[in-house]
MIFINU-224794 format. One record per residue (C-alpha): chain; residue in one letter; residue number from 1; x, y, z. Coordinates in Angstrom, 2 decimals. Layout:
BEGIN
NODE  unit  code  pos       c1       c2       c3
NODE     A     A  NUM        X        Y        Z
...
//
This chain:
BEGIN
NODE  unit  code  pos       c1       c2       c3
NODE     A     M    1  -132.53    18.52    74.36
NODE     A     W    2  -135.22    16.15    75.54
NODE     A     T    3  -135.05    15.87    79.30
NODE     A     F    4  -137.30    12.83    79.63
NODE     A     L    5  -137.81     9.81    77.41
NODE     A     L    6  -140.55     7.29    78.14
NODE     A     L    7  -140.65     4.07    76.13
NODE     A     M    8  -143.74     1.89    76.33
NODE     A     N    9  -144.47    -1.67    75.22
NODE     A     A   10  -147.85    -1.02    73.62
NODE     A     S   11  -148.77    -4.69    73.40
NODE     A     L   12  -149.04    -4.97    77.18
NODE     A     S   13  -152.13    -2.92    77.91
NODE     A     N   14  -153.36    -4.39    81.19
NODE     A     E   15  -151.74    -1.92    83.61
NODE     A     R   16  -151.41    -3.01    87.22
NODE     A     I   17  -150.84    -0.38    89.86
NODE     A     D   18  -148.71    -1.45    92.81
NODE     A     Y   19  -151.03     0.00    95.38
NODE     A     M   20  -153.70    -2.52    94.26
NODE     A     R   21  -151.57    -5.17    95.95
NODE     A     R   22  -151.18    -3.21    99.18
NODE     A     E   23  -153.36    -3.30   102.26
NODE     A     G   24  -155.58    -6.11   100.93
NODE     A     I   25  -156.86    -4.05    97.99
NODE     A     A   26  -158.27    -6.33    95.28
NODE     A     H   27  -156.70    -6.31    91.83
NODE     A     Q   28  -157.69    -7.59    88.44
NODE     A     Q   29  -156.33   -10.86    87.08
NODE     A     S   30  -154.67   -10.62    83.70
NODE     A     H   31  -155.84   -12.82    80.84
NODE     A     Q   32  -153.33   -11.23    78.50
NODE     A     Q   33  -149.55   -11.10    78.71
NODE     A     P   34  -148.22   -10.79    82.28
NODE     A     S   35  -147.88    -7.22    83.49
NODE     A     I   36  -146.64    -7.54    87.06
NODE     A     R   37  -145.39    -4.31    88.59
NODE     A     F   38  -141.60    -4.13    88.17
NODE     A     I   39  -139.74    -3.73    91.48
NODE     A     S   40  -143.09    -3.80    93.27
NODE     A     R   41  -143.41    -3.74    97.03
NODE     A     C   42  -143.65    -7.22    98.56
NODE     A     T   43  -145.25    -6.28   101.85
NODE     A     K   44  -148.46    -7.21   103.59
NODE     A     D   45  -149.96    -5.91   106.82
NODE     A     K   46  -146.98    -3.57   107.28
NODE     A     K   47  -144.49    -6.44   107.39
NODE     A     V   48  -141.88    -7.12   104.74
NODE     A     K   49  -142.13   -10.62   103.34
NODE     A     T   50  -138.75   -12.30   103.02
NODE     A     I   51  -138.17   -13.73    99.55
NODE     A     S   52  -135.52   -16.32    98.78
NODE     A     M   53  -133.70   -15.33    95.60
NODE     A     T   54  -132.00   -18.27    93.92
NODE     A     T   55  -131.41   -16.98    90.40
NODE     A     N   56  -127.80   -17.70    89.46
NODE     A     L   57  -126.40   -14.49    88.01
NODE     A     S   58  -122.72   -13.95    87.32
NODE     A     H   59  -122.98   -10.26    86.39
NODE     A     S   60  -120.34    -9.01    88.80
NODE     A     E   61  -120.16    -5.81    86.75
NODE     A     F   62  -123.67    -4.98    87.97
NODE     A     T   63  -123.08    -5.81    91.64
NODE     A     Q   64  -119.68    -4.24    92.21
NODE     A     L   65  -119.66    -0.88    93.96
NODE     A     A   66  -118.50     2.03    91.84
NODE     A     S   67  -115.00     3.42    92.29
NODE     A     E   68  -114.46     6.87    93.77
NODE     A     Q   69  -113.48     8.08    90.30
NODE     A     Q   70  -116.69     6.77    88.75
NODE     A     I   71  -118.80     8.23    91.55
NODE     A     E   72  -117.19    11.64    91.10
NODE     A     K   73  -117.66    11.56    87.33
NODE     A     T   74  -121.31    10.56    87.68
NODE     A     V   75  -122.00    13.17    90.36
NODE     A     Q   76  -120.59    15.91    88.14
NODE     A     A   77  -122.72    14.77    85.20
NODE     A     L   78  -125.90    14.63    87.29
NODE     A     Q   79  -125.27    18.08    88.72
NODE     A     A   80  -124.61    19.47    85.25
NODE     A     H   81  -128.03    18.11    84.27
NODE     A     G   82  -129.87    19.85    87.09
NODE     A     I   83  -130.01    16.96    89.58
NODE     A     R   84  -128.83    17.61    93.12
NODE     A     V   85  -126.56    14.88    94.50
NODE     A     V   86  -125.43    13.86    97.99
NODE     A     V   87  -123.20    10.87    98.76
NODE     A     F   88  -123.17     8.82   101.97
NODE     A     D   89  -121.08     5.91   103.20
NODE     A     T   90  -123.96     4.12   104.94
NODE     A     S   91  -127.67     3.55   104.47
NODE     A     E   92  -128.32     4.79   108.02
NODE     A     E   93  -126.93     8.20   107.10
NODE     A     A   94  -128.97     8.24   103.90
NODE     A     R   95  -132.19     7.28   105.71
NODE     A     T   96  -131.78    10.07   108.27
NODE     A     Y   97  -131.02    12.58   105.52
NODE     A     V   98  -134.09    11.67   103.47
NODE     A     L   99  -136.44    11.88   106.45
NODE     A     D  100  -135.02    15.29   107.37
NODE     A     L  101  -135.44    16.45   103.77
NODE     A     I  102  -139.21    15.84   103.71
NODE     A     P  103  -141.17    18.99   104.67
NODE     A     D  104  -143.62    18.86   107.56
NODE     A     G  105  -147.16    18.16   106.42
NODE     A     A  106  -146.14    16.99   102.94
NODE     A     G  107  -147.94    14.15   101.17
NODE     A     V  108  -145.27    11.50   100.53
NODE     A     Y  109  -145.50     8.55    98.15
NODE     A     D  110  -142.80     5.94    98.70
NODE     A     A  111  -142.60     4.18    95.36
NODE     A     P  112  -142.18     0.38    95.34
NODE     A     S  113  -138.48    -0.20    96.00
NODE     A     R  114  -136.36    -3.00    97.40
NODE     A     T  115  -133.83    -0.34    98.39
NODE     A     L  116  -136.32     1.56   100.55
NODE     A     E  117  -137.40    -1.70   102.17
NODE     A     L  118  -133.87    -2.88   102.91
NODE     A     I  119  -132.81     0.32   104.67
NODE     A     G  120  -136.06     0.64   106.62
NODE     A     L  121  -137.07     3.87   104.92
NODE     A     A  122  -140.34     2.57   103.48
NODE     A     E  123  -141.64     1.56   106.89
NODE     A     Q  124  -140.58     4.83   108.50
NODE     A     I  125  -142.29     6.86   105.80
NODE     A     E  126  -145.52     4.91   106.18
NODE     A     H  127  -145.51     5.39   109.97
NODE     A     A  128  -144.21     8.97   110.14
NODE     A     N  129  -146.06    11.63   112.11
NODE     A     H  130  -144.74    14.87   110.65
NODE     A     F  131  -145.95    14.21   107.08
NODE     A     Q  132  -148.75    12.27   105.38
NODE     A     S  133  -148.19     8.85   103.82
NODE     A     V  134  -149.93     8.49   100.46
NODE     A     R  135  -149.96     4.73   100.96
NODE     A     A  136  -151.92     5.17   104.17
NODE     A     Q  137  -154.47     7.22   102.23
NODE     A     L  138  -154.66     4.58    99.49
NODE     A     S  139  -155.48     1.92   102.05
NODE     A     T  140  -158.72     3.74   102.88
NODE     A     L  141  -159.95     3.76    99.27
NODE     A     D  142  -161.73     1.06    97.27
NODE     A     Y  143  -160.06     0.20    93.98
NODE     A     A  144  -163.30    -0.90    92.34
NODE     A     T  145  -165.09     2.41    92.95
NODE     A     Q  146  -162.30     4.95    93.64
NODE     A     R  147  -159.66     4.01    91.10
NODE     A     H  148  -159.45     7.52    89.67
NODE     A     E  149  -158.84     9.07    93.09
NODE     A     M  150  -156.12     6.52    93.77
NODE     A     R  151  -154.38     7.30    90.49
NODE     A     K  152  -154.41    11.01    91.26
NODE     A     L  153  -152.86    10.49    94.68
NODE     A     V  154  -150.01     8.45    93.20
NODE     A     A  155  -149.49    10.72    90.19
NODE     A     A  156  -149.03    14.01    92.03
NODE     A     P  157  -147.69    13.66    95.59
NODE     A     D  158  -145.83    16.52    97.22
NODE     A     V  159  -142.80    14.27    97.53
NODE     A     L  160  -141.87    11.07    95.70
NODE     A     V  161  -139.29     8.84    97.39
NODE     A     G  162  -137.96     5.83    95.52
NODE     A     S  163  -135.01     4.34    93.69
NODE     A     I  164  -133.86     3.71    90.14
NODE     A     H  165  -132.19     0.91    88.18
NODE     A     A  166  -129.16     2.55    86.60
NODE     A     I  167  -127.26     5.83    86.31
NODE     A     T  168  -124.77     6.43    83.51
NODE     A     E  169  -121.53     8.37    83.71
NODE     A     Q  170  -123.19    10.89    81.38
NODE     A     G  171  -125.86    11.60    84.01
NODE     A     E  172  -128.73     9.62    82.48
NODE     A     V  173  -131.14     7.99    84.95
NODE     A     L  174  -133.02     4.80    84.01
NODE     A     I  175  -136.17     3.43    85.64
NODE     A     A  176  -138.04     0.34    84.41
NODE     A     S  177  -141.63    -0.46    85.31
NODE     A     A  178  -144.43    -2.81    84.36
NODE     A     A  179  -147.35    -0.59    85.36
NODE     A     G  180  -145.61     2.79    85.50
NODE     A     S  181  -147.34     3.88    88.69
NODE     A     Q  182  -144.34     5.90    89.88
NODE     A     L  183  -143.21     7.31    86.53
NODE     A     G  184  -145.70    10.15    86.19
NODE     A     A  185  -144.75    11.57    89.57
NODE     A     A  186  -141.06    11.30    88.73
NODE     A     V  187  -141.42    13.02    85.37
NODE     A     F  188  -143.63    15.93    86.45
NODE     A     G  189  -146.32    15.25    89.06
NODE     A     A  190  -144.29    15.37    92.28
NODE     A     S  191  -143.03    18.70    93.56
NODE     A     K  192  -139.95    16.97    94.96
NODE     A     V  193  -138.29    13.70    93.94
NODE     A     I  194  -135.81    11.84    96.15
NODE     A     W  195  -134.03     8.77    94.79
NODE     A     V  196  -131.92     6.55    97.06
NODE     A     V  197  -129.40     4.50    95.10
NODE     A     G  198  -126.60     2.06    95.92
NODE     A     T  199  -123.49     2.84    93.89
NODE     A     Q  200  -123.47    -0.63    92.31
NODE     A     K  201  -126.11     0.83    89.98
NODE     A     L  202  -123.65     3.23    88.37
NODE     A     V  203  -122.76     2.19    84.81
NODE     A     R  204  -120.61     3.59    82.02
NODE     A     T  205  -123.08     4.08    79.18
NODE     A     L  206  -126.77     4.08    78.35
NODE     A     E  207  -126.40     0.67    76.70
NODE     A     D  208  -124.81    -0.66    79.89
NODE     A     G  209  -127.77     0.68    81.85
NODE     A     L  210  -130.23    -1.06    79.56
NODE     A     R  211  -128.25    -4.29    79.84
NODE     A     R  212  -128.26    -3.98    83.62
NODE     A     I  213  -132.05    -3.78    83.62
NODE     A     R  214  -132.60    -6.60    81.14
NODE     A     E  215  -129.88    -9.01    82.22
NODE     A     Y  216  -129.66    -8.39    85.96
NODE     A     S  217  -132.58    -6.47    87.52
NODE     A     L  218  -135.40    -8.13    85.60
NODE     A     P  219  -134.43   -11.76    86.33
NODE     A     L  220  -134.27   -11.02    90.06
NODE     A     E  221  -137.59    -9.18    90.03
NODE     A     N  222  -139.09   -11.88    87.85
NODE     A     E  223  -138.19   -14.55    90.39
NODE     A     R  224  -139.61   -12.45    93.22
NODE     A     A  225  -142.82   -11.80    91.28
NODE     A     Q  226  -143.25   -15.49    90.55
NODE     A     Q  227  -142.93   -16.32    94.24
NODE     A     V  228  -145.25   -13.55    95.43
NODE     A     Y  229  -147.83   -13.29    92.63
NODE     A     G  230  -147.37   -16.48    90.60
NODE     A     Q  231  -146.76   -14.44    87.45
NODE     A     A  232  -143.73   -13.14    85.60
NODE     A     S  233  -142.56    -9.54    85.61
NODE     A     A  234  -141.95    -7.42    82.51
NODE     A     I  235  -140.26    -4.25    81.34
NODE     A     N  236  -143.34    -2.57    79.89
NODE     A     K  237  -142.34     1.04    80.40
NODE     A     L  238  -138.86     2.52    80.54
NODE     A     L  239  -138.11     6.06    81.70
NODE     A     I  240  -134.83     7.79    80.86
NODE     A     V  241  -134.23    11.09    82.61
NODE     A     N  242  -131.61    13.14    80.77
NODE     A     A  243  -131.96    16.33    82.81
NODE     A     E  244  -134.20    18.27    85.19
NODE     A     H  245  -134.96    21.89    84.36
NODE     A     E  246  -136.45    22.84    87.76
NODE     A     P  247  -133.66    23.60    90.27
NODE     A     D  248  -133.56    21.38    93.39
NODE     A     R  249  -136.60    19.36    92.31
NODE     A     I  250  -134.70    16.06    92.11
NODE     A     T  251  -132.24    14.90    94.77
NODE     A     M  252  -130.11    11.82    94.13
NODE     A     V  253  -128.92    10.17    97.34
NODE     A     L  254  -126.00     7.88    96.50
NODE     A     V  255  -124.97     5.27    99.08
NODE     A     K  256  -121.67     3.39    98.96
NODE     A     Q  257  -123.38     0.09    99.70
NODE     A     Q  258  -125.08    -2.58    97.62
NODE     A     L  259  -128.77    -1.73    97.90
NODE     A     G  260  -131.57    -3.36    95.93
NODE     A     F  261  -131.20    -4.61    92.38
//
């Protein structure tokens, strides 16, 4: 059984790495099709920029929190596929758990995530003292001359902390991206992967997960990208994690609150 499936839109070749937009690092302007980083971090100078989301979406199926029965079924499927799962009632509990889970001295990359921003985890990771923030390291490098070093830092951190876009009742995990900067670490590069997920992202089937990304997540991210970057977003790369063969490598932190999109 294939444990990972990565689908790529080959026509969109101008990859944009999220860290290019962080800490005043210059980035290239696209003259091809737009390739804005999907679910990219909208922060500047360590402060989260508030974005007004006005897209009118009636997809209540994608915003409603999962039932206890659906949570239990999904947890069992994830565990059967080698993914460790913990469930919390509040984001505060989840945030404390994640910070305690990170080993002292580890290099931690917090992938672009509205969820991490909303619960304050992104900021705490970037200002933590007992481990090293990869983003802080990236801010000291020059994209024009040290691009390769930046890619290596993002591709193989000790710990990757982020979120995902959908989890099926069969235990499949879906992540969409325009640049794919966090996908390599999730698939193999990171020694530990921690995903924080609101239970509104639980869906019945793989097709439901794909619909959630296309019909719900992308329009919201597209509006945010237009406001922040003046360009549309895109689903250029899609990762489907079917299973993890390395015990305790991936931890799924489910929160019974609506977090992110």
